[in-house]
C-alpha positions in Angstrom: -19.6 18.1 21.8 -18.1 19.6 18.7 -17.9 17.7 15.5 -14.5 17.2 14.1 -13.8 19.1 10.9 -13.6 16.8 7.9 -10.0 16.6 6.5 -9.2 17.8 3.1 -9.3 15.0 0.5 -5.6 15.1 -0.3 -4.7 15.3 3.3 -6.9 12.3 4.1 -5.2 10.4 1.3 -1.8 11.3 2.6 -2.6 10.1 6.0 -4.0 6.8 4.6 -0.8 6.4 2.5 1.3 6.8 5.6 -0.7 4.1 7.4 -0.2 1.8 4.4 3.5 2.6 4.4 3.7 1.6 8.0 1.9 -1.6 7.4 4.2 -2.5 4.5 7.2 -1.7 6.6 5.9 -3.9 9.4 5.2 -6.7 7.0 8.7 -6.5 5.5 10.2 -6.6 9.0 8.1 -9.5 10.0 9.1 -11.4 6.8 12.8 -11.2 7.9 12.2 -12.9 11.2 13.3 -16.5 11.6 9.7 -17.6 12.3 8.6 -16.3 8.9 10.2 -19.2 7.3 7.4 -21.6 8.4 4.9 -22.4 5.6 1.9 -21.2 7.5 3.7 -17.9 8.3 4.7 -17.4 4.7 1.0 -18.0 3.6 -0.1 -15.3 6.1 2.5 -12.9 4.9 1.6 -13.6 1.3 -2.1 -13.0 2.0 -1.3 -9.7 3.7 0.7 -8.7 0.7 -2.4 -9.2 -1.4 -4.6 -7.3 1.0 -2.2 -4.4 1.2 -1.8 -4.4 -2.6 -5.6 -4.1 -3.0 -5.6 -1.2 -0.5 -2.8 0.6 -2.3 -4.6 0.1 -5.6 -7.8 1.7 -4.1 -5.7 4.7 -2.9 -4.1 5.0 -6.4 -7.6 5.1 -7.9 -8.8 7.7 -5.4 -5.6 9.8 -6.0 -6.2 9.8 -9.8 -9.8 11.0 -9.3 -8.7 13.9 -7.0 -8.5 17.4 -8.4 -7.6 20.8 -7.0 -11.3 21.6 -7.1 -12.1 19.0 -4.5 -10.2 20.9 -1.9 -12.2 23.3 0.3 -9.2 25.6 0.6 -6.3 26.3 -1.7 -3.4 23.8 -1.4 0.1 25.0 -2.4 2.0 22.7 -4.8 -1.0 20.5 -5.2 0.2 18.7 -8.3 3.6 18.1 -6.7 2.0 16.7 -3.6 -0.2 14.4 -5.7 2.9 13.2 -7.6 4.7 12.5 -4.4 1.8 10.4 -3.1 1.7 8.5 -6.4 5.4 7.8 -6.2 5.0 6.6 -2.6 2.2 4.2 -3.7 4.4 2.9 -6.6 7.3 2.3 -4.2 5.0 0.4 -1.8 3.6 -1.7 -4.7 7.2 -2.5 -5.8 8.2 -3.6 -2.2 5.1 -5.8 -1.9 5.8 -7.3 -5.3 9.4 -8.2 -4.4 8.2 -9.7 -1.1 5.5 -11.7 -2.9 7.9 -13.0 -5.5 10.5 -14.0 -2.9 7.9 -15.9 -0.9 6.4 -17.5 -4.0 9.9 -18.8 -5.0 10.0 -20.8 -1.8 6.8 -22.6 -2.7 6.0 -22.0 -6.4 3.1 -24.4 -6.8 1.2 -23.0 -3.9 1.4 -19.3 -4.9 1.6 -19.5 -8.7 -2.2 -18.7 -9.2 -1.7 -15.4 -7.4 1.5 -14.1 -9.0 -0.3 -12.3 -11.8 -1.9 -10.2 -9.2 1.5 -8.6 -8.5 2.8 -8.5 -12.0 
């Protein structure tokens, strides 16, 4: 059996960012459902916000450390692609922050200790 070729670092990061985007989109959709108004469901959504924010932060750190020299083959518009991925991660962070704030408004005392995580 042939071993799969390792993806290029930027390409791997792009794929992971798309997975994170899908997870954020799913979470936003789920938060709009009527059942999301229950306290336990809000807690679950809030916890998932925190987990996704941590994953996004990890990807941001990885992205910052990437350089053109890490790529095994030349990549056209490398800096532009990096900037686009950074912008995507910023957008996802903002969406999660807005969701977390809206959830926390519904029950301020319960979520107040975690709000600085998003600010």
